[in-house]
C-alpha positions as CSV (number, residue, x, y, z in Angstrom):
1,X,131.8,95.7,91.6
2,X,130.9,98.1,94.4
3,X,129.6,100.8,92.0
4,X,127.7,98.2,89.9
5,X,125.9,96.8,93.0
6,X,125.2,100.3,94.3
7,X,123.7,101.2,91.0
8,X,121.5,98.1,91.0
9,X,120.4,98.8,94.5
10,X,119.5,102.4,93.7
11,X,117.8,101.4,90.4
12,X,115.9,98.7,92.3
13,X,114.8,101.1,95.0
14,X,113.8,103.6,92.3
15,X,111.7,101.0,90.4
16,X,110.3,99.8,93.7
17,X,109.2,103.2,94.7
18,X,107.7,103.9,91.3
19,X,105.5,100.9,91.3
20,X,104.7,101.2,95.0
21,X,103.4,104.6,94.2
22,X,101.2,103.1,91.6
23,X,100.0,100.4,94.0
24,X,99.4,103.0,96.7
25,X,97.3,104.9,94.3
26,X,95.3,101.8,93.5
27,X,95.0,101.0,97.2
28,X,93.7,104.6,97.9
29,X,91.1,104.3,95.1
30,X,90.1,100.9,96.5
31,X,89.7,102.1,100.0
32,X,87.9,105.3,99.1
33,X,85.5,103.9,96.5
34,X,84.7,100.5,98.0
35,X,84.2,101.9,101.5
36,X,81.3,104.0,100.1
37,X,79.8,101.0,98.2
38,X,80.1,98.3,100.8
39,X,79.1,97.9,104.5
40,X,81.3,97.2,107.5
41,X,79.8,93.7,107.7
42,X,81.0,93.0,104.2
43,X,84.6,93.8,105.1
44,X,84.1,92.0,108.4
45,X,83.3,88.7,106.7
46,X,86.5,88.9,104.5
47,X,88.6,89.9,107.5
48,X,87.3,87.1,109.6
49,X,88.1,84.5,106.9
50,X,91.5,85.8,105.9
51,X,92.7,86.1,109.5
52,X,92.3,82.3,109.8
53,X,93.3,81.1,106.3
54,X,96.1,83.6,105.8
55,X,98.4,81.4,108.0
56,X,98.1,78.8,105.2
57,X,99.6,81.2,102.8
58,X,102.8,81.2,104.8
59,X,102.8,77.4,105.0
60,X,102.2,77.3,101.2
61,X,105.4,79.2,100.5
62,X,107.3,77.5,103.3
63,X,109.9,80.3,103.1
64,X,111.2,78.8,99.8
65,X,110.8,82.0,97.7
66,X,113.0,84.0,100.0
67,X,115.4,81.0,100.3
68,X,115.8,81.0,96.5
69,X,116.4,84.8,96.5
70,X,118.9,84.8,99.4
71,X,121.0,81.9,98.1
72,X,124.2,82.9,96.3
73,X,123.7,80.1,93.7
74,X,120.7,78.1,92.6
75,X,120.9,75.4,89.9
76,X,118.2,74.8,87.3
77,X,117.3,71.5,88.9
78,X,117.0,73.1,92.3
79,X,114.6,75.7,90.9
80,X,112.4,73.1,89.4
81,X,112.2,71.0,92.5
82,X,111.3,74.1,94.5
83,X,108.6,74.9,92.0
84,X,107.0,71.4,92.2
85,X,107.2,71.5,96.0
86,X,105.5,74.9,96.2
87,X,102.8,73.8,93.8
88,X,102.1,70.6,95.7
89,X,101.8,72.4,99.0
90,X,99.5,74.9,97.4
91,X,97.2,72.1,96.1
92,X,97.1,70.4,99.5
93,X,96.3,73.6,101.3
94,X,93.6,74.5,98.8
95,X,91.9,71.2,99.5
96,X,92.4,71.5,103.3
97,X,90.9,75.1,103.4
98,X,88.0,74.1,101.3
99,X,87.1,71.2,103.6
100,X,87.8,73.4,106.7
101,X,85.3,76.1,105.6
102,X,82.5,74.7,107.8
103,X,84.7,74.7,110.8
104,X,85.8,78.3,110.2
105,X,82.2,79.4,110.0
106,X,81.4,77.5,113.2
107,X,84.2,79.4,115.1
108,X,82.5,82.7,114.4
109,X,78.9,81.5,114.2
110,X,78.5,83.0,110.7
111,X,77.2,80.6,108.0
112,X,78.0,83.1,105.2
113,X,81.7,82.4,105.7
114,X,81.4,78.9,104.2
115,X,81.2,79.8,100.5
116,X,83.6,82.7,101.0
117,X,86.3,80.4,102.4
118,X,85.7,77.8,99.7
119,X,86.2,80.2,96.8
120,X,89.2,81.8,98.4
121,X,90.8,78.4,98.9
122,X,91.7,78.4,95.1
123,X,94.2,81.2,95.7
124,X,96.5,78.8,97.6
125,X,97.0,76.7,94.4
126,X,97.4,79.8,92.2
127,X,100.0,81.4,94.5
128,X,101.8,78.1,95.0
129,X,102.3,77.7,91.3
130,X,103.4,81.3,91.0
131,X,105.9,81.4,93.9
132,X,109.1,80.4,92.1
133,X,108.4,82.3,88.9
134,X,108.1,85.5,91.1
135,X,111.2,84.4,93.0
136,X,113.2,84.1,89.7
137,X,112.2,87.7,88.7
138,X,113.2,88.9,92.2
139,X,116.5,87.0,92.2
140,X,117.4,88.5,88.8
141,X,116.8,92.0,90.4
142,X,114.3,92.8,87.6
143,X,112.4,95.1,90.0
144,X,110.6,97.0,87.3
145,X,109.2,93.8,86.0
146,X,108.3,92.7,89.5
147,X,106.4,95.9,90.0
148,X,104.4,95.4,86.8
149,X,103.4,91.9,87.8
150,X,102.0,93.2,91.1
151,X,100.4,96.5,90.1
152,X,98.6,95.4,86.9
153,X,96.6,92.5,88.5
154,X,95.6,94.9,91.3
155,X,94.3,97.5,88.8
156,X,92.2,95.0,86.8
157,X,90.9,93.4,90.0
158,X,89.9,96.8,91.5
159,X,87.9,97.7,88.4
160,X,86.1,94.3,88.6
161,X,85.4,94.8,92.4
162,X,83.9,98.2,91.8
163,X,81.6,97.0,89.1
164,X,80.4,94.1,91.2
165,X,79.9,96.4,94.2
166,X,77.8,98.8,92.1
167,X,75.7,95.8,90.9
168,X,74.9,94.9,94.5
169,X,77.1,91.8,95.0
170,X,78.3,93.0,98.4
171,X,81.1,91.0,99.9
172,X,81.4,88.9,96.7
173,X,83.0,91.9,95.1
174,X,85.9,91.6,97.6
175,X,86.1,87.8,97.1
176,X,86.3,88.3,93.3
177,X,89.0,91.0,93.7
178,X,91.3,88.6,95.7
179,X,90.8,85.7,93.2
180,X,91.4,87.9,90.2
181,X,94.7,89.3,91.7
182,X,96.0,85.8,92.2
183,X,95.0,84.5,88.8
184,X,96.4,87.5,86.8
185,X,99.6,87.6,88.9
186,X,100.3,83.9,88.1
187,X,99.7,84.5,84.4
188,X,102.1,87.5,84.3
189,X,104.8,85.8,86.4
190,X,104.9,82.8,84.1
191,X,105.1,84.9,81.0
192,X,107.8,87.3,82.3
193,X,110.0,85.1,84.4
194,X,112.3,84.0,81.5
195,X,112.4,80.6,83.2
196,X,110.3,77.4,83.0
197,X,110.6,74.4,85.3
198,X,111.6,70.9,84.2
199,X,110.4,67.7,85.6
200,X,111.4,67.1,89.3
201,X,114.8,65.6,89.9
202,X,115.2,62.9,92.5
203,X,119.0,63.2,92.5
204,X,118.9,67.0,93.3
205,X,118.6,67.9,97.0
206,X,116.8,71.1,98.1
207,X,117.5,70.4,101.8
208,X,119.5,73.6,102.2
209,X,116.5,75.6,101.1
210,X,114.2,73.7,103.4
211,X,116.4,74.5,106.4
212,X,116.5,78.2,105.6
213,X,112.9,78.4,104.4
214,X,111.5,76.3,107.2
215,X,113.0,78.5,109.9
216,X,111.8,81.6,108.1
217,X,108.3,80.1,107.6
218,X,108.2,79.3,111.3
219,X,109.1,82.8,112.2
220,X,106.6,84.3,109.8
221,X,103.9,81.9,111.0
222,X,104.4,82.9,114.6
223,X,104.4,86.6,113.6
224,X,101.2,86.0,111.6
225,X,99.4,84.5,114.5
226,X,100.3,87.5,116.6
227,X,99.2,89.9,113.9
228,X,95.8,88.3,113.3
229,X,94.8,87.1,116.8
230,X,93.1,90.6,117.1
231,X,90.7,90.0,114.3
232,X,89.8,86.5,115.4
233,X,89.1,87.6,119.0
234,X,87.1,90.7,118.0
235,X,85.1,88.5,115.6
236,X,84.2,86.1,118.4
237,X,83.5,88.7,121.0
238,X,81.8,91.5,119.0
239,X,80.8,90.2,115.5
240,X,81.3,91.1,111.9
241,X,80.3,94.8,112.1
242,X,82.9,95.7,114.7
243,X,85.5,93.6,112.8
244,X,84.6,95.6,109.7
245,X,85.3,98.9,111.4
246,X,88.5,97.5,112.9
247,X,89.6,96.0,109.5
248,X,89.2,99.3,107.7
249,X,91.3,101.1,110.3
250,X,93.8,98.3,110.2
251,X,94.0,98.4,106.4
252,X,94.7,102.2,106.6
253,X,97.6,101.4,108.9
254,X,99.1,98.1,107.6
255,X,98.5,98.1,103.8
256,X,100.6,101.3,103.2
257,X,103.2,99.8,105.5
258,X,103.3,96.6,103.5
259,X,103.5,98.6,100.2
260,X,106.7,100.2,101.6
261,X,108.4,97.5,103.5
262,X,107.7,94.3,101.5
263,X,109.1,95.7,98.2
264,X,112.1,97.4,100.0
265,X,112.8,94.0,101.5
266,X,112.9,92.5,98.0
267,X,115.6,95.0,97.2
268,X,117.4,94.9,100.5
269,X,117.7,91.1,101.0
270,X,119.5,90.2,97.7
271,X,121.7,93.3,97.9
272,X,122.7,92.8,101.6
273,X,123.2,89.1,101.0
274,X,125.8,89.8,98.3
275,X,127.8,92.2,100.6
276,X,127.4,90.3,103.8
277,X,131.2,89.7,104.0
278,X,131.9,93.4,103.8
279,X,130.8,94.4,107.2
280,X,131.4,98.2,106.8
281,X,129.3,98.4,103.7
282,X,126.7,96.1,105.2
283,X,126.3,98.4,108.2
284,X,126.1,101.5,106.0
285,X,123.4,100.0,103.8
286,X,121.4,98.9,106.9
287,X,121.6,102.4,108.4
288,X,120.5,104.1,105.2
289,X,117.7,101.6,104.8
290,X,116.5,102.1,108.4
291,X,116.6,105.9,108.0
292,X,114.6,105.8,104.7
293,X,112.0,103.3,106.0
294,X,111.4,104.6,109.5
295,X,111.3,108.3,108.4
296,X,108.6,107.7,105.8
297,X,106.6,105.4,108.1
298,X,106.8,107.9,111.1
299,X,105.6,110.8,109.0
300,X,102.7,108.7,107.7
301,X,101.6,107.3,111.1
302,X,102.1,110.5,113.0
303,X,99.8,112.1,110.5
304,X,97.2,109.4,111.2
305,X,97.4,110.0,114.9
306,X,97.1,113.7,114.7
307,X,94.6,113.9,111.8
308,X,92.6,110.8,112.4
309,X,89.0,112.2,112.0
310,X,89.7,114.2,108.9
311,X,91.5,111.2,107.3
312,X,88.5,108.9,108.1
313,X,86.0,111.5,106.7
314,X,88.1,112.0,103.6
315,X,89.0,108.3,102.9
316,X,86.1,106.3,104.2
317,X,83.1,108.7,104.7
318,X,81.1,109.9,107.6
319,X,79.5,106.5,108.5
320,X,83.0,105.2,109.3
321,X,83.9,107.9,111.9
322,X,83.8,105.4,114.8
323,X,87.0,104.0,113.2
324,X,89.0,107.2,114.0
325,X,90.0,106.3,117.6
326,X,90.8,102.8,116.4
327,X,93.1,104.3,113.7
328,X,94.9,106.3,116.3
329,X,95.5,103.3,118.5
330,X,96.8,101.2,115.6
331,X,99.1,103.9,114.2
332,X,101.7,103.2,116.8
333,X,101.6,99.5,115.8
334,X,102.6,100.6,112.3
335,X,105.6,102.6,113.5
336,X,107.0,99.7,115.6
337,X,106.4,97.2,112.8
338,X,108.3,99.5,110.4
339,X,111.2,99.6,112.9
340,X,111.1,95.8,113.0
341,X,112.2,95.6,109.3
342,X,115.8,96.3,110.3
343,X,116.4,93.1,112.4
344,X,114.4,91.2,109.7
345,X,116.9,92.3,107.0
346,X,119.8,91.4,109.3
347,X,118.5,87.9,110.1
348,X,117.5,87.0,106.5
349,X,120.4,88.5,104.6
350,X,123.0,86.9,106.9
351,X,121.2,83.5,106.8
352,X,120.3,83.7,110.5
353,X,116.7,82.6,110.2
354,X,117.2,79.9,112.9
355,X,118.3,82.6,115.3
356,X,115.3,84.7,114.2
357,X,112.9,81.8,114.9
358,X,114.3,81.5,118.4
359,X,113.6,85.1,119.3
360,X,110.2,84.9,117.7
361,X,109.3,81.9,119.9
362,X,110.2,83.9,123.0
363,X,108.8,87.3,122.1
364,X,105.7,86.9,120.0
365,X,103.7,85.5,122.9
366,X,104.3,89.0,124.5
367,X,102.4,90.5,121.6
368,X,99.6,88.0,121.8
369,X,99.2,88.5,125.5
370,X,99.2,92.3,125.2
371,X,96.5,92.1,122.5
372,X,94.3,89.7,124.5
373,X,94.6,91.9,127.6
374,X,93.2,94.8,125.6
375,X,90.5,92.8,123.7
376,X,87.7,93.2,126.4
377,X,87.9,97.0,125.7
378,X,87.2,96.5,122.1
379,X,89.2,97.6,119.0
380,X,90.8,100.6,120.8
381,X,92.0,98.3,123.6
382,X,93.4,95.9,121.1
383,X,95.3,98.7,119.3
384,X,96.8,100.0,122.6
385,X,97.8,96.5,123.7
386,X,99.3,95.7,120.3
387,X,101.4,99.0,120.4
388,X,102.9,98.0,123.7
389,X,103.5,94.4,122.5
390,X,105.2,95.4,119.3
391,X,107.4,98.0,121.0
392,X,108.7,95.4,123.4
393,X,109.1,92.9,120.5
394,X,111.2,95.4,118.5
395,X,113.5,96.3,121.4
396,X,114.2,92.6,122.2
397,X,114.6,91.6,118.6
398,X,117.1,94.4,118.0
399,X,119.2,93.3,121.0
400,X,119.2,89.7,119.7
401,X,120.1,90.7,116.2
402,X,123.1,92.6,117.5
403,X,124.2,89.7,119.8
404,X,123.9,87.0,117.0
405,X,125.4,89.1,114.2
406,X,127.9,91.3,115.9
407,X,126.3,94.5,114.4
408,X,125.9,97.7,116.4
409,X,122.3,97.1,117.5
410,X,122.3,99.7,120.3
411,X,123.2,102.6,118.0
412,X,120.7,101.3,115.4
413,X,118.0,101.2,118.1
414,X,118.8,104.6,119.3
415,X,118.8,106.2,115.9
416,X,115.4,104.6,115.2
417,X,113.9,106.0,118.4
418,X,115.3,109.5,117.6
419,X,113.7,109.4,114.1
420,X,110.3,108.5,115.6
421,X,110.4,111.0,118.4
422,X,111.9,114.0,116.6
423,X,109.9,113.5,113.4
424,X,106.7,112.0,114.7
425,X,105.7,113.7,117.9
426,X,105.6,117.3,116.5
427,X,103.5,116.1,113.5
428,X,101.0,114.3,115.8
429,X,100.8,117.3,118.1
430,X,100.2,119.7,115.2
431,X,97.4,117.5,113.9
432,X,95.8,117.2,117.3
433,X,95.8,120.9,117.9
434,X,94.4,121.6,114.5
435,X,91.6,119.1,114.6
436,X,90.6,119.0,118.3
437,X,91.7,122.1,120.2
438,X,91.3,124.6,117.3
439,X,88.3,123.8,115.2
440,X,87.7,124.8,111.6
441,X,89.3,124.5,108.1
442,X,91.8,127.3,108.7
443,X,93.2,125.6,111.8
444,X,93.4,122.3,110.0
445,X,95.2,123.9,107.1
446,X,97.7,125.6,109.4
447,X,98.3,122.3,111.2
448,X,98.8,120.4,108.0
449,X,101.3,123.0,106.7
450,X,103.2,123.0,110.0
451,X,103.5,119.2,109.9
452,X,104.7,119.2,106.3
453,X,107.3,121.9,107.0
454,X,108.6,120.1,110.1
455,X,108.9,116.8,108.2
456,X,111.1,118.4,105.6
457,X,113.1,120.6,108.0
458,X,113.9,118.0,110.6
459,X,115.7,115.8,108.1
460,X,118.0,118.7,107.2
461,X,118.7,119.9,110.8
462,X,119.3,116.7,112.7
463,X,122.9,115.6,112.1
464,X,122.2,111.9,111.9
465,X,119.4,112.5,109.4
466,X,121.5,114.9,107.4
467,X,124.3,112.3,107.1
468,X,121.8,109.7,105.8
469,X,120.5,112.2,103.2
470,X,124.1,112.7,102.2
471,X,124.5,108.9,101.7
472,X,121.4,108.9,99.5
473,X,122.7,111.8,97.5
474,X,126.0,110.0,97.0
475,X,124.2,107.0,95.6
476,X,122.3,109.3,93.3
477,X,125.6,110.9,92.0
478,X,127.1,107.5,91.4
479,X,124.0,106.5,89.5
């Protein structure tokens, strides 16, 4: 049993990393190519709309997908009832967003947002219908299939967006990209789920899923508001062009993070849920997951801090250079959000979403206040404020996770900080010296090589990191 679950976890992680590599490649192509075909205003329009309507996506799911994945047993009738509920909520939200399009445009003073919002409203219905099909694939731990259903729609949608951008359709290329992803993902999920819903059953209760999912959705809704208040405030204060610059920097920070943490959570939650009664194994899996996630995230974001201008020139082009200081300010947000995955795994896998909601109600306002305080200084001020807010949020959340679960939160917090400082600071310093103090391609090459060597070496020298590497190697040998 132990070996089998370990193999499934390792196989799931391998499949996840494979397809996340594909999706990261697609994301890189999307950012590089579309940034040279579209203007900051085009991206600003999409960011302003999605910052508002994205909250509806959380309400559409209502946490029921993760509730179905986390549950030890789900009957056929329960799955069907969950499907019909998700679909109904998706339909209601699609209608509500369509009718609310004029109000969203009025908030920003941009009439172009009306048709954009109305077309994007369709995605709520498509995603609502797809939710339980995707949850079934996830629950079955068919991570290779799950990766296909996410990467293939993105590839097709990217090609369509590039063609439309080349033809001069502007922001409509981005709208078509989002709609195509939702439609193709639904089609593939239905075909590959190996499950089809029956008619809803009035005698079958899904109350236990609503309790779990409602608390999770509330938590995610609060977090979403904190994560997107920046775009709304910048849109109101500075307009679509500034929001476009901010959104590209934000995408370079957050989308790679989502490509790492979201799929790993799909592996971690079902695995941790099944071993929640074996506390020693649970803690070991948590430590290994934290090491893997935080180390990769720290290397990436420290690179963004140190090499911001070369990264912007390479990825977005010269006209996007004003986004470089924004990127540096937001990179710390990415690090602390990556650290926040550990308490999230603890709360969800142990069924403590009610406790999670409690701490979110207390701490997320700290993030919002920090962002609002920085907003008058523009995107850089928002990034600095967000970094402070998310650092405080992570510290408090870890303390609460330890108190409610009995896990060693203090040692997990300390090991996370050590990973960030020991790995990240030298990389950022090397990049800064190579790009600011010492100019020229030779200095940049030396700095990049030094950062890469440090990233590899530190994970062999530091004892705690070396032990985690040993744990990963042990899993590989068992595999």
